[in-house]
DRENKEBA-994257 format. One line per 3 residues: number of its first residue (from 1); their letters; for each residue x, y, z of N, C-alpha, C, O, CB. Coordinates in Angstrom, 2 decimals. Glycine has a CB too. Layout:
% DRENKEBA-994257
NUM> a> X:Y:Z:X:Y:Z:X:Y:Z:X:Y:Z:X:Y:Z  ...
END
This chain:
% DRENKEBA-994257
1> mpw> 3.08:15.77:20.89:2.82:14.48:20.26:2.65:14.65:18.76:1.82:15.46:18.35:1.57:13.81:20.88  3.40:13.93:17.91:3.28:14.08:16.48:2.01:13.48:15.90:1.55:13.90:14.84:4.45:13.47:15.83  1.42:12.49:16.60:0.23:11.82:16.09:-0.97:12.09:16.99:-0.86:12.01:18.21:0.47:10.32:15.96
4> lch> -2.11:12.40:16.37:-3.37:12.51:17.09:-4.16:11.25:16.80:-4.72:11.11:15.71:-4.17:13.80:16.69  -4.23:10.34:17.76:-4.89:9.06:17.54:-6.37:9.17:17.82:-6.89:10.25:18.11:-4.27:7.98:18.42  -7.05:8.02:17.72:-8.50:8.00:17.80:-9.02:8.53:19.13:-10.15:9.01:19.20:-9.00:6.59:17.58
7> att> -8.20:8.46:20.17:-8.66:8.94:21.48:-8.87:10.45:21.47:-9.67:10.97:22.24:-7.65:8.57:22.56  -8.15:11.14:20.59:-8.33:12.59:20.43:-8.74:12.83:18.98:-7.97:13.39:18.19:-7.01:13.39:20.81  -9.94:12.41:18.65:-10.37:12.29:17.27:-10.35:13.63:16.54:-10.83:14.65:17.04:-11.75:11.70:17.22
10> vky> -9.79:13.60:15.32:-9.92:14.69:14.38:-10.89:14.21:13.31:-10.66:13.17:12.70:-8.53:15.12:13.76  -11.97:14.94:13.07:-13.02:14.48:12.15:-12.45:14.27:10.76:-11.76:15.13:10.21:-14.17:15.49:12.10  -12.75:13.11:10.20:-12.26:12.75:8.87:-13.02:13.53:7.82:-14.25:13.55:7.82:-12.39:11.23:8.62
13> nhd> -12.30:14.17:6.93:-12.88:14.93:5.83:-12.42:14.30:4.53:-11.25:14.39:4.17:-12.47:16.44:5.90  -13.34:13.65:3.82:-12.97:12.92:2.60:-12.31:13.83:1.58:-11.32:13.44:0.97:-14.19:12.27:1.98  -12.84:15.05:1.39:-12.29:15.96:0.38:-10.86:16.36:0.70:-10.07:16.61:-0.20:-13.16:17.19:0.27
16> vhh> -10.53:16.43:2.00:-9.19:16.85:2.40:-8.25:15.66:2.47:-7.12:15.73:2.01:-9.22:17.56:3.74  -8.72:14.56:3.04:-7.83:13.47:3.39:-7.74:12.37:2.36:-6.81:11.57:2.40:-8.24:12.89:4.66  -8.71:12.29:1.43:-8.69:11.20:0.48:-7.50:11.36:-0.47:-7.35:12.39:-1.12:-10.01:11.14:-0.31
19> rrs> -6.68:10.33:-0.53:-5.52:10.36:-1.42:-5.94:9.84:-2.78:-6.35:8.68:-2.90:-4.34:9.53:-0.85  -5.86:10.67:-3.81:-6.30:10.28:-5.14:-5.33:9.28:-5.75:-4.12:9.52:-5.78:-6.44:11.51:-6.06  -5.86:8.18:-6.23:-5.02:7.20:-6.91:-4.69:7.71:-8.30:-5.53:8.34:-8.95:-5.71:5.82:-6.97
22> irl> -3.48:7.44:-8.76:-3.12:7.79:-10.13:-3.05:6.51:-10.96:-2.20:6.37:-11.84:-1.76:8.56:-10.17  -3.95:5.58:-10.66:-4.02:4.32:-11.37:-4.26:4.58:-12.85:-5.17:5.33:-13.22:-5.13:3.43:-10.79  -3.45:3.96:-13.70:-3.60:4.14:-15.14:-4.75:3.29:-15.64:-4.84:2.10:-15.34:-2.30:3.77:-15.88
25> khy> -5.64:3.91:-16.40:-6.90:3.30:-16.76:-6.72:1.99:-17.52:-7.45:1.02:-17.26:-7.71:4.25:-17.59  -5.77:1.93:-18.45:-5.63:0.75:-19.29:-4.36:-0.04:-18.99:-3.97:-0.89:-19.78:-5.65:1.15:-20.74  -3.73:0.24:-17.89:-2.48:-0.45:-17.56:-2.76:-1.83:-16.96:-3.68:-1.98:-16.16:-1.64:0.39:-16.59
28> dys> -1.98:-2.81:-17.35:-2.12:-4.17:-16.84:-1.31:-4.30:-15.55:-0.08:-4.39:-15.60:-1.67:-5.24:-17.90  -1.98:-4.31:-14.40:-1.28:-4.33:-13.11:-0.85:-5.72:-12.67:-0.47:-5.92:-11.52:-2.17:-3.74:-12.06  -0.89:-6.69:-13.61:-0.24:-7.97:-13.35:1.11:-8.00:-14.06:1.85:-8.99:-13.97:-1.13:-9.14:-13.82
31> rng> 1.43:-6.93:-14.76:2.68:-6.84:-15.54:3.88:-6.69:-14.60:3.77:-6.14:-13.51:2.62:-5.66:-16.53  5.02:-7.19:-15.07:6.25:-7.02:-14.31:6.46:-5.56:-13.95:6.29:-4.69:-14.80:7.46:-7.55:-15.09  6.82:-5.30:-12.71:7.08:-3.93:-12.32:7.18:-3.78:-10.82:6.87:-4.69:-10.06:6.00:-3.03:-12.84
34> ayf> 7.63:-2.60:-10.41:7.73:-2.26:-8.99:6.64:-1.24:-8.68:6.45:-0.29:-9.44:9.15:-1.70:-8.62  5.93:-1.44:-7.59:4.77:-0.62:-7.25:4.84:-0.19:-5.78:5.10:-1.01:-4.89:3.46:-1.38:-7.54  4.58:1.08:-5.54:4.49:1.61:-4.18:3.02:1.62:-3.79:2.18:2.14:-4.53:5.11:3.05:-4.08
37> vtl> 2.70:1.05:-2.63:1.30:0.99:-2.19:1.17:1.59:-0.78:2.07:1.48:0.04:0.77:-0.46:-2.21  0.03:2.21:-0.55:-0.32:2.72:0.78:-1.71:2.22:1.13:-2.66:2.40:0.36:-0.25:4.29:0.83  -1.84:1.60:2.30:-3.12:1.12:2.80:-3.41:1.86:4.10:-2.56:1.93:4.99:-3.10:-0.43:3.02
40> ctf> -4.62:2.40:4.21:-5.00:3.19:5.39:-6.10:2.50:6.17:-6.84:1.67:5.63:-5.45:4.60:4.97  -6.20:2.85:7.44:-7.24:2.29:8.29:-8.54:3.08:8.15:-8.54:4.22:7.68:-6.79:2.27:9.75  -9.63:2.46:8.56:-10.94:3.10:8.56:-10.91:4.37:9.40:-10.50:4.35:10.56:-12.01:2.13:9.08
43> drg> -11.34:5.47:8.81:-11.38:6.77:9.48:-10.01:7.18:10.03:-9.91:8.04:10.91:-12.39:6.74:10.61  -8.95:6.56:9.51:-7.57:6.84:9.94:-7.37:6.63:11.45:-6.57:7.32:12.08:-7.19:8.28:9.56  -8.11:5.70:12.00:-7.91:5.35:13.41:-6.57:4.68:13.61:-6.12:3.92:12.76:-9.04:4.44:13.90
46> cyf> -5.92:4.95:14.72:-4.56:4.44:14.97:-4.58:3.03:15.54:-4.08:2.78:16.64:-3.80:5.37:15.93  -5.17:2.11:14.79:-5.33:0.73:15.25:-3.99:0.02:15.45:-3.84:-0.78:16.37:-6.17:-0.05:14.25  -3.02:0.32:14.61:-1.74:-0.39:14.68:-0.91:0.06:15.88:0.01:-0.63:16.30:-0.95:-0.19:13.40
49> erf> -1.24:1.21:16.42:-0.58:1.71:17.63:-1.30:1.19:18.87:-0.67:0.88:19.88:-0.53:3.25:17.63  -2.61:1.10:18.80:-3.41:0.69:19.95:-3.34:-0.81:20.20:-3.42:-1.26:21.35:-4.86:1.09:19.75  -3.18:-1.59:19.14:-3.24:-3.04:19.26:-1.98:-3.69:18.70:-1.88:-3.90:17.49:-4.49:-3.58:18.54
52> pql> -1.02:-4.02:19.56:0.21:-4.68:19.09:-0.07:-6.00:18.37:0.67:-6.37:17.46:1.14:-4.94:20.27  -1.14:-6.70:18.78:-1.49:-7.96:18.12:-1.82:-7.72:16.66:-1.45:-8.51:15.79:-2.67:-8.64:18.84  -2.52:-6.63:16.38:-2.88:-6.30:15.00:-1.64:-5.91:14.20:-1.50:-6.29:13.04:-3.91:-5.17:14.97
55> rdi> -0.77:-5.17:14.83:0.48:-4.79:14.15:1.28:-6.03:13.75:1.85:-6.09:12.66:1.34:-3.87:15.06  1.31:-7.02:14.63:2.01:-8.27:14.32:1.35:-8.99:13.14:2.04:-9.57:12.30:2.03:-9.19:15.56  0.03:-8.94:13.08:-0.68:-9.56:11.96:-0.33:-8.86:10.65:-0.04:-9.51:9.65:-2.20:-9.51:12.19
58> idg> -0.36:-7.52:10.67:-0.04:-6.73:9.48:1.35:-7.08:8.97:1.57:-7.25:7.77:-0.15:-5.22:9.78  2.29:-7.16:9.90:3.67:-7.46:9.56:3.81:-8.89:9.03:4.40:-9.12:7.97:4.58:-7.26:10.77  3.26:-9.84:9.76:3.42:-11.25:9.40:2.75:-11.60:8.08:3.34:-12.32:7.27:2.85:-12.11:10.48
61> qwq> 1.55:-11.10:7.85:0.85:-11.40:6.60:1.56:-10.76:5.40:1.57:-11.33:4.31:-0.59:-10.91:6.67  2.13:-9.59:5.61:2.89:-8.95:4.53:4.09:-9.80:4.13:4.33:-10.03:2.95:3.35:-7.53:4.94  4.84:-10.26:5.12:6.04:-11.04:4.83:5.72:-12.38:4.18:6.58:-12.99:3.55:6.83:-11.26:6.10
64> mip> 4.49:-12.84:4.32:4.09:-14.12:3.73:3.62:-13.99:2.28:3.37:-15.00:1.63:3.00:-14.74:4.56  3.50:-12.76:1.78:3.01:-12.57:0.41:3.83:-13.36:-0.61:3.24:-14.03:-1.46:3.02:-11.09:0.05  5.17:-13.32:-0.58:5.93:-14.08:-1.58:5.72:-15.59:-1.49:5.90:-16.30:-2.48:7.41:-13.78:-1.44
67> erf> 5.33:-16.09:-0.32:5.04:-17.52:-0.19:3.73:-17.87:-0.89:3.57:-18.98:-1.40:4.98:-17.92:1.28  2.80:-16.94:-0.90:1.51:-17.17:-1.54:1.55:-16.87:-3.03:0.85:-17.50:-3.82:0.43:-16.33:-0.88  2.37:-15.89:-3.40:2.48:-15.48:-4.80:3.95:-15.55:-5.20:4.73:-14.65:-4.86:1.89:-14.04:-5.03
70> syv> 4.33:-16.61:-5.91:5.74:-16.85:-6.19:6.37:-15.81:-7.11:7.59:-15.71:-7.18:5.91:-18.22:-6.80  5.54:-15.04:-7.80:6.03:-14.01:-8.73:6.11:-12.64:-8.07:6.27:-11.63:-8.76:5.12:-13.95:-9.95  6.02:-12.59:-6.75:6.06:-11.32:-6.02:7.26:-11.27:-5.09:7.55:-12.23:-4.37:4.76:-11.11:-5.21
73> kld> 7.96:-10.15:-5.12:9.01:-9.86:-4.15:8.61:-8.61:-3.38:7.85:-7.78:-3.88:10.40:-9.68:-4.85  9.14:-8.48:-2.18:8.88:-7.30:-1.36:10.15:-6.51:-1.17:11.25:-7.07:-1.10:8.29:-7.70:-0.01  9.99:-5.20:-1.09:11.13:-4.32:-0.83:10.86:-3.62:0.51:10.32:-4.25:1.42:11.34:-3.27:-2.01
76> eyv> 11.22:-2.36:0.64:11.02:-1.63:1.89:9.54:-1.52:2.24:8.69:-1.42:1.35:11.65:-0.23:1.79  9.25:-1.54:3.53:7.89:-1.28:3.99:7.95:-0.73:5.41:8.96:-0.89:6.11:7.02:-2.56:3.93  6.86:-0.08:5.84:6.80:0.46:7.19:5.35:0.43:7.66:4.42:0.68:6.89:7.37:1.90:7.24
79> imp> 5.17:0.12:8.94:3.84:0.14:9.55:3.76:1.37:10.45:4.49:1.48:11.43:3.56:-1.17:10.37  2.87:2.29:10.10:2.64:3.49:10.87:1.39:3.30:11.74:0.70:2.29:11.58:2.50:4.73:9.94  1.08:4.23:12.65:-0.07:4.02:13.55:-1.39:3.75:12.84:-2.22:3.00:13.35:-0.23:5.21:14.42
82> nhf> -1.60:4.37:11.66:-2.89:4.19:11.00:-2.78:3.89:9.50:-3.77:3.96:8.78:-3.73:5.42:11.19  -1.60:3.56:9.04:-1.46:3.21:7.63:-0.19:2.39:7.41:0.63:2.21:8.30:-1.44:4.47:6.76  -0.06:1.92:6.19:1.03:1.03:5.83:1.57:1.46:4.48:0.80:1.68:3.54:0.57:-0.46:5.79
85> hgi> 2.90:1.57:4.37:3.56:1.83:3.09:4.42:0.62:2.72:5.07:0.04:3.60:4.42:3.13:3.14  4.42:0.23:1.46:5.29:-0.87:1.05:5.55:-0.85:-0.45:4.80:-0.24:-1.21:4.69:-2.19:1.45  6.60:-1.53:-0.85:6.95:-1.69:-2.26:6.75:-3.15:-2.64:7.29:-4.06:-2.00:8.42:-1.23:-2.55
88> vvi> 5.96:-3.37:-3.68:5.70:-4.70:-4.22:6.35:-4.80:-5.59:6.18:-3.91:-6.43:4.16:-5.00:-4.31  7.10:-5.87:-5.83:7.72:-6.10:-7.13:7.12:-7.36:-7.74:7.27:-8.45:-7.19:9.28:-6.22:-7.01  6.44:-7.21:-8.87:5.92:-8.34:-9.62:6.93:-8.68:-10.70:7.32:-7.81:-11.48:4.50:-8.04:-10.23
91> hdi> 7.36:-9.92:-10.75:8.42:-10.29:-11.68:8.09:-11.60:-12.38:7.26:-12.38:-11.91:9.77:-10.41:-10.95  8.75:-11.83:-13.50:8.57:-13.06:-14.25:9.38:-14.16:-13.60:10.59:-14.01:-13.42:8.98:-12.87:-15.73  8.74:-15.28:-13.24:9.42:-16.33:-12.50:10.58:-16.91:-13.28:11.64:-17.18:-12.73:8.44:-17.43:-12.14
94> crd> 10.37:-17.11:-14.58:11.40:-17.74:-15.40:12.47:-16.74:-15.85:13.60:-17.12:-16.14:10.78:-18.39:-16.62  12.10:-15.47:-15.91:13.07:-14.47:-16.34:13.05:-13.33:-15.34:12.49:-12.26:-15.61:12.76:-13.96:-17.78  13.65:-13.55:-14.22:13.64:-12.59:-13.13:14.44:-11.36:-13.52:15.62:-11.47:-13.87:14.20:-13.21:-11.83
97> tps> 13.83:-10.19:-13.47:14.51:-8.95:-13.83:14.88:-8.22:-12.55:13.98:-7.76:-11.83:13.62:-8.06:-14.74  16.17:-8.09:-12.23:16.59:-7.48:-10.96:16.07:-6.07:-10.75:15.78:-5.68:-9.62:18.08:-7.46:-10.90  15.94:-5.30:-11.84:15.55:-3.89:-11.67:14.13:-3.79:-11.13:13.83:-2.95:-10.28:15.67:-3.13:-12.99
100> gyp> 13.24:-4.67:-11.65:11.86:-4.66:-11.17:11.02:-3.52:-11.68:9.88:-3.38:-11.24:11.85:-4.63:-9.71  11.52:-2.70:-12.60:10.75:-1.56:-13.08:9.81:-1.99:-14.19:10.10:-2.95:-14.90:11.68:-0.44:-13.56  8.70:-1.30:-14.37:7.72:-1.72:-15.36:8.28:-1.72:-16.77:9.10:-0.88:-17.14:6.52:-0.82:-15.30
103> dps> 7.82:-2.68:-17.55:8.12:-2.71:-18.98:7.39:-1.54:-19.62:6.17:-1.44:-19.49:7.70:-4.09:-19.63  8.11:-0.64:-20.33:7.45:0.54:-20.93:6.30:0.16:-21.84:5.39:0.96:-22.05:8.45:1.36:-21.71  6.31:-1.06:-22.41:5.22:-1.47:-23.29:3.91:-1.60:-22.53:2.85:-1.73:-23.14:5.56:-2.77:-23.97
106> gyp> 3.99:-1.56:-21.21:2.77:-1.68:-20.41:1.94:-0.43:-20.36:0.79:-0.48:-19.92:3.11:-2.08:-19.04  2.47:0.70:-20.80:1.71:1.94:-20.77:0.75:2.00:-21.94:1.06:1.47:-23.01:2.65:3.15:-20.79  -0.39:2.61:-21.77:-1.40:2.58:-22.82:-0.97:3.32:-24.07:-0.30:4.36:-24.01:-2.69:3.17:-22.31
109> dps> -1.36:2.78:-25.21:-1.05:3.46:-26.47:-2.16:4.44:-26.79:-3.20:4.43:-26.12:-0.87:2.44:-27.63  -1.98:5.32:-27.81:-2.97:6.37:-28.10:-4.36:5.81:-28.40:-5.35:6.52:-28.22:-2.51:7.20:-29.26  -4.46:4.57:-28.85:-5.77:4.01:-29.17:-6.60:3.73:-27.93:-7.81:3.51:-28.02:-5.60:2.74:-29.96
112> gyp> -5.93:3.75:-26.77:-6.65:3.50:-25.52:-6.65:2.06:-25.09:-7.32:1.71:-24.12:-8.04:3.96:-25.65  -5.90:1.20:-25.79:-5.83:-0.21:-25.43:-4.42:-0.57:-25.01:-3.47:-0.01:-25.55:-6.28:-1.10:-26.58  -4.25:-1.49:-24.08:-2.90:-1.88:-23.64:-2.12:-2.51:-24.78:-2.69:-3.22:-25.62:-2.98:-2.84:-22.46
115> dps> -0.84:-2.25:-24.81:0.04:-2.90:-25.77:0.08:-4.40:-25.45:0.37:-4.75:-24.30:1.48:-2.27:-25.75  -0.19:-5.29:-26.42:-0.21:-6.72:-26.12:1.17:-7.32:-25.88:1.27:-8.46:-25.43:-0.88:-7.46:-27.22  2.23:-6.57:-26.19:3.58:-7.10:-25.97:3.93:-7.04:-24.49:3.18:-6.47:-23.70:4.61:-6.33:-26.80
118> gyp> 5.05:-7.61:-24.12:5.46:-7.61:-22.72:5.19:-8.96:-22.09:5.15:-9.98:-22.77:4.75:-6.51:-21.94  4.98:-8.96:-20.76:4.90:-10.22:-20.06:3.60:-10.45:-19.30:3.63:-11.19:-18.31:6.01:-10.30:-19.12  2.46:-9.90:-19.67:1.26:-10.15:-18.88:0.91:-11.63:-18.87:1.05:-12.31:-19.88:0.08:-9.34:-19.44
121> dpt> 0.48:-12.13:-17.74:0.16:-13.54:-17.58:-1.22:-13.65:-16.94:-1.39:-13.29:-15.78:1.25:-14.26:-16.72  -2.22:-14.16:-17.69:-3.58:-14.21:-17.15:-3.72:-15.16:-15.96:-4.73:-15.12:-15.26:-4.54:-14.64:-18.23  -2.71:-16.00:-15.72:-2.81:-16.95:-14.60:-2.37:-16.35:-13.28:-2.55:-16.97:-12.24:-1.99:-18.18:-14.90
124> rms> -1.79:-15.16:-13.31:-1.35:-14.57:-12.05:-2.18:-13.33:-11.72:-2.74:-12.68:-12.60:0.14:-14.20:-12.13  -2.26:-13.03:-10.44:-3.10:-11.95:-9.96:-2.49:-10.58:-10.26:-1.28:-10.44:-10.39:-3.35:-12.10:-8.47  -3.36:-9.59:-10.36:-2.91:-8.22:-10.52:-2.50:-7.65:-9.16:-2.72:-8.27:-8.12:-4.01:-7.35:-11.16
127> lge> -1.90:-6.47:-9.18:-1.53:-5.81:-7.93:-2.75:-5.62:-7.04:-2.68:-5.87:-5.84:-0.88:-4.45:-8.21  -3.86:-5.19:-7.62:-5.07:-4.96:-6.83:-5.58:-6.24:-6.17:-6.04:-6.21:-5.03:-6.15:-4.37:-7.69  -5.49:-7.34:-6.89:-5.94:-8.61:-6.33:-5.01:-9.09:-5.22:-5.46:-9.67:-4.23:-6.03:-9.67:-7.43
130> ivg> -3.71:-8.84:-5.39:-2.75:-9.21:-4.35:-3.00:-8.39:-3.09:-3.03:-8.93:-1.99:-1.30:-9.00:-4.85  -3.19:-7.08:-3.26:-3.47:-6.22:-2.12:-4.79:-6.62:-1.46:-4.90:-6.65:-0.24:-3.51:-4.74:-2.55  -5.80:-6.92:-2.28:-7.08:-7.33:-1.74:-6.99:-8.61:-0.92:-7.60:-8.72:0.14:-8.08:-7.51:-2.85
133> ayk> -6.21:-9.57:-1.42:-6.03:-10.82:-0.68:-5.31:-10.56:0.64:-5.67:-11.12:1.67:-5.24:-11.84:-1.52  -4.30:-9.70:0.60:-3.56:-9.36:1.82:-4.47:-8.71:2.86:-4.45:-9.08:4.03:-2.39:-8.41:1.50  -5.28:-7.76:2.42:-6.18:-7.08:3.35:-7.18:-8.06:3.97:-7.46:-7.99:5.17:-6.93:-5.96:2.63
136> slc> -7.70:-8.96:3.15:-8.67:-9.94:3.66:-8.03:-10.88:4.68:-8.63:-11.18:5.71:-9.25:-10.75:2.51  -6.83:-11.34:4.39:-6.13:-12.24:5.32:-5.88:-11.55:6.66:-6.01:-12.15:7.73:-4.80:-12.72:4.71  -5.51:-10.27:6.59:-5.28:-9.51:7.82:-6.56:-9.39:8.64:-6.55:-9.60:9.85:-4.73:-8.10:7.49
139> vna> -7.66:-9.07:7.97:-8.94:-8.91:8.68:-9.38:-10.23:9.29:-9.82:-10.27:10.44:-10.02:-8.37:7.71  -9.27:-11.32:8.52:-9.69:-12.62:9.04:-8.88:-13.02:10.28:-9.44:-13.52:11.26:-9.54:-13.70:7.95  -7.56:-12.78:10.23:-6.72:-13.10:11.39:-7.07:-12.22:12.58:-7.07:-12.69:13.72:-5.23:-12.93:11.03
142> wlk> -7.37:-10.96:12.32:-7.71:-10.02:13.39:-9.05:-10.37:14.02:-9.21:-10.26:15.24:-7.74:-8.58:12.86  -10.01:-10.79:13.22:-11.31:-11.18:13.76:-11.17:-12.36:14.72:-11.88:-12.43:15.73:-12.27:-11.55:12.61  -10.27:-13.27:14.42:-10.04:-14.41:15.32:-9.45:-13.94:16.65:-9.82:-14.45:17.71:-9.09:-15.42:14.66
145> vik> -8.53:-12.96:16.59:-7.93:-12.42:17.81:-8.99:-11.70:18.64:-9.06:-11.87:19.86:-6.77:-11.46:17.47  -9.82:-10.90:17.98:-10.89:-10.18:18.68:-11.79:-11.15:19.43:-12.14:-10.92:20.59:-11.72:-9.35:17.69  -12.16:-12.24:18.76:-13.05:-13.21:19.38:-12.37:-13.95:20.52:-12.96:-14.14:21.58:-13.54:-14.21:18.34
148> ted> -11.13:-14.37:20.30:-10.40:-15.14:21.30:-10.10:-14.33:22.55:-10.23:-14.81:23.68:-9.11:-15.68:20.72  -9.69:-13.06:22.34:-9.27:-12.22:23.45:-10.37:-11.27:23.93:-10.15:-10.46:24.82:-8.06:-11.43:23.05  -11.56:-11.39:23.33:-12.71:-10.59:23.73:-12.38:-9.09:23.70:-12.58:-8.38:24.68:-13.19:-10.99:25.14
151> int> -11.87:-8.64:22.55:-11.50:-7.24:22.37:-12.68:-6.50:21.73:-13.22:-6.94:20.72:-10.22:-7.10:21.49  -13.07:-5.40:22.32:-14.19:-4.61:21.81:-13.66:-3.54:20.86:-13.35:-2.43:21.28:-14.99:-3.96:22.98  -13.57:-3.89:19.59:-13.09:-2.93:18.59:-13.58:-3.37:17.22:-14.18:-4.44:17.07:-11.55:-2.82:18.62
154> rgk> -13.32:-2.56:16.24:-13.74:-2.83:14.87:-12.93:-3.97:14.27:-11.71:-4.03:14.42:-13.59:-1.57:14.01  -13.61:-4.89:13.58:-12.93:-6.00:12.94:-12.41:-5.63:11.56:-11.26:-5.93:11.23:-13.85:-7.18:12.84  -13.26:-4.99:10.76:-12.86:-4.58:9.40:-12.24:-3.19:9.50:-12.94:-2.18:9.45:-14.09:-4.59:8.40
157> fwq> -10.95:-3.17:9.63:-10.25:-1.94:9.99:-9.65:-1.20:8.81:-9.16:-0.09:8.98:-9.17:-2.24:10.97  -9.67:-1.78:7.60:-9.07:-1.11:6.45:-10.05:-0.13:5.79:-11.26:-0.33:5.85:-8.60:-2.14:5.42  -9.52:0.92:5.17:-10.31:1.68:4.21:-10.58:0.79:3.00:-9.83:-0.15:2.74:-9.57:2.99:3.79
160> dny> -11.65:1.08:2.27:-12.03:0.22:1.15:-10.98:0.21:0.05:-10.67:-0.85:-0.50:-13.35:0.68:0.59  -10.43:1.36:-0.28:-9.51:1.46:-1.41:-8.07:1.49:-0.93:-7.81:1.35:0.26:-9.82:2.71:-2.26  -7.16:1.67:-1.83:-5.75:1.83:-1.49:-5.11:2.73:-2.54:-5.67:2.94:-3.61:-5.02:0.44:-1.41
163> yeh> -3.93:3.25:-2.22:-3.20:4.11:-3.15:-2.05:3.31:-3.74:-1.39:2.54:-3.04:-2.67:5.39:-2.43  -1.81:3.49:-5.04:-0.65:2.85:-5.65:0.05:3.81:-6.60:-0.56:4.74:-7.12:-1.06:1.57:-6.39  1.33:3.56:-6.80:2.12:4.37:-7.73:3.09:3.44:-8.45:3.81:2.67:-7.82:2.89:5.52:-6.98
166> iir> 3.10:3.50:-9.78:4.04:2.69:-10.56:5.42:3.33:-10.46:5.60:4.50:-10.78:3.59:2.58:-12.06  6.39:2.55:-10.02:7.77:3.05:-9.90:8.44:2.90:-11.25:8.61:1.79:-11.75:8.57:2.27:-8.78  8.82:4.01:-11.84:9.23:4.02:-13.25:10.72:3.88:-13.49:11.14:3.49:-14.58:8.76:5.26:-13.88
169> nee> 11.53:4.18:-12.48:12.98:4.12:-12.71:13.70:4.03:-11.37:13.09:4.08:-10.31:13.46:5.35:-13.52  15.01:3.90:-11.44:15.82:3.73:-10.23:15.77:4.96:-9.34:15.79:4.84:-8.11:17.26:3.42:-10.60  15.72:6.14:-9.94:15.66:7.37:-9.13:14.40:7.39:-8.28:14.45:7.72:-7.09:15.71:8.63:-10.05
172> emd> 13.26:7.03:-8.89:12.02:6.98:-8.12:12.09:5.92:-7.03:11.64:6.14:-5.91:10.84:6.71:-9.04  12.67:4.76:-7.37:12.79:3.69:-6.38:13.58:4.17:-5.17:13.19:3.91:-4.03:13.45:2.46:-7.00  14.69:4.85:-5.40:15.51:5.35:-4.30:14.74:6.37:-3.46:14.81:6.34:-2.23:16.81:5.98:-4.85
175> cir> 14.01:7.28:-4.13:13.23:8.30:-3.41:12.15:7.66:-2.54:11.93:8.06:-1.40:12.59:9.29:-4.41  11.48:6.65:-3.09:10.39:6.02:-2.36:10.93:5.18:-1.21:10.35:5.17:-0.12:9.56:5.14:-3.30  12.03:4.49:-1.43:12.66:3.75:-0.33:13.01:4.69:0.82:12.77:4.38:1.99:13.93:3.02:-0.81
178> qyi> 13.58:5.83:0.48:13.95:6.80:1.52:12.71:7.36:2.21:12.72:7.56:3.42:14.78:7.94:0.92  11.66:7.60:1.45:10.40:8.09:2.02:9.85:7.09:3.03:9.40:7.48:4.11:9.36:8.34:0.90  9.88:5.82:2.69:9.37:4.78:3.58:10.22:4.68:4.84:9.69:4.65:5.95:9.33:3.42:2.86
181> vnn> 11.53:4.63:4.67:12.44:4.49:5.82:12.32:5.67:6.76:12.37:5.50:7.98:13.90:4.35:5.33  12.15:6.87:6.21:12.09:8.09:7.03:10.70:8.37:7.58:10.54:9.28:8.40:12.56:9.27:6.23  9.69:7.62:7.16:8.31:7.92:7.56:8.13:8.01:9.06:7.48:8.95:9.52:7.40:6.87:7.01
184> plq> 8.67:7.07:9.87:8.47:7.18:11.32:9.12:8.41:11.94:8.70:8.86:13.01:9.01:5.95:12.00  10.14:8.96:11.29:10.83:10.13:11.82:10.14:11.43:11.44:10.46:12.49:11.99:12.26:10.15:11.34  9.20:11.36:10.51:8.53:12.57:10.02:7.01:12.44:10.17:6.24:12.88:9.32:8.90:12.83:8.55
187> gel> 6.60:11.82:11.27:5.18:11.55:11.47:4.31:12.78:11.44:3.18:12.72:10.94:4.99:10.86:12.76  4.81:13.90:11.95:3.97:15.09:12.00:3.71:15.66:10.61:2.78:16.44:10.43:4.63:16.15:12.87  4.54:15.26:9.62:4.36:15.74:8.26:3.69:14.71:7.36:3.43:14.98:6.19:5.69:16.14:7.67
190> dre> 3.41:13.53:7.90:2.87:12.46:7.08:1.49:12.79:6.59:0.68:13.37:7.32:2.85:11.16:7.87  1.20:12.44:5.35:-0.09:12.74:4.73:-1.25:12.06:5.44:-2.38:12.53:5.36:-0.08:12.32:3.28  -0.99:10.95:6.13:-2.06:10.21:6.79:-2.17:10.52:8.28:-2.99:9.93:8.97:-1.84:8.73:6.61
193> npa> -1.36:11.45:8.78:-1.44:11.86:10.17:-2.74:12.63:10.39:-2.98:13.62:9.70:-0.21:12.72:10.58  -3.59:12.21:11.33:-4.84:12.93:11.56:-4.65:14.40:11.90:-5.58:15.19:11.74:-5.60:12.27:12.66  -3.46:14.78:12.36:-3.21:16.19:12.65:-3.22:17.04:11.39:-3.40:18.25:11.46:-1.88:16.34:13.37
196> qse> -3.04:16.38:10.23:-3.08:17.10:8.97:-4.53:17.27:8.53:-4.93:16.82:7.46:-2.26:16.35:7.87  -5.31:17.93:9.38:-6.75:18.02:9.13:-7.16:19.30:8.41:-8.24:19.37:7.83:-7.49:17.93:10.42  -6.32:20.28:8.43:-6.72:21.57:7.89:-6.31:21.75:6.43:-6.93:22.53:5.71:-6.12:22.68:8.71
199> qqp> -5.29:21.05:6.01:-4.84:21.24:4.64:-4.22:19.96:4.11:-3.74:19.12:4.88:-3.84:22.40:4.55  -4.23:19.81:2.79:-3.64:18.64:2.17:-2.13:18.85:2.10:-1.68:19.84:1.51:-4.24:18.39:0.76  -1.33:17.94:2.69:0.11:18.11:2.62:0.62:18.08:1.19:0.01:17.46:0.32:0.79:17.03:3.43
202> qse> 1.73:18.75:0.96:2.31:18.80:-0.37:2.79:17.41:-0.81:3.38:16.68:-0.02:3.46:19.79:-0.41  2.52:17.06:-2.06:2.93:15.76:-2.56:4.43:15.72:-2.82:5.04:16.73:-3.16:2.17:15.42:-3.82  5.00:14.52:-2.65:6.37:14.30:-3.06:6.41:14.39:-4.59:5.40:14.16:-5.27:6.90:12.92:-2.55
205> kwm> 7.59:14.73:-5.13:7.72:14.89:-6.58:7.34:13.63:-7.33:6.74:13.71:-8.40:9.14:15.28:-6.94  7.68:12.45:-6.77:7.41:11.20:-7.47:5.95:10.79:-7.39:5.55:9.85:-8.08:8.27:10.12:-6.91  5.15:11.48:-6.56:3.74:11.12:-6.43:2.89:11.64:-7.57:1.75:11.21:-7.75:3.19:11.64:-5.12
208> v> 3.43:12.56:-8.35:2.63:13.21:-9.41:3.18:12.90:-10.77:2.64:13.36:-11.78:2.59:14.72:-9.21
END
């Protein structure tokens, strides 16, 4: 079996399993760009494998993101037993940029302050706020299912934080798309597989 689910628990070790975010300190995450995100379950429990109803919620709420946020497009995504990978593209509604890659002016300048040029819009949510809204909607929908179907399980199933990576160019986009598509075929090597308990798996080149 490539996955060790909650029934055969592997003790969670924060120092080993915590995926460090490479979030840029002064970057405006409401800026136009393509972003790779990973959301994990609490203690890496395989909730999405155990509960098909929850998997449907995760899928359905994700696909509804562009309906809630008109400046967001979705690219490849995959639901694994205990985590979720997806690509979010934030774009300018009036000037849609097909590439979806971040405006280089969005990177911090030596002074430590964001460059004021580019397309930041204070009226739209940042990536973190979009992800936070998605996670909350999923939990609220799942709590209703738990109550209706009398399921004895955890309602708040997400880890508190999430991992994100700014996709900087077409080469990275292609690599990440392939990583997402191939994820179900390489479960035993996945960084979020509980079987990876003894050592931190090697990062993909685009992760660093």
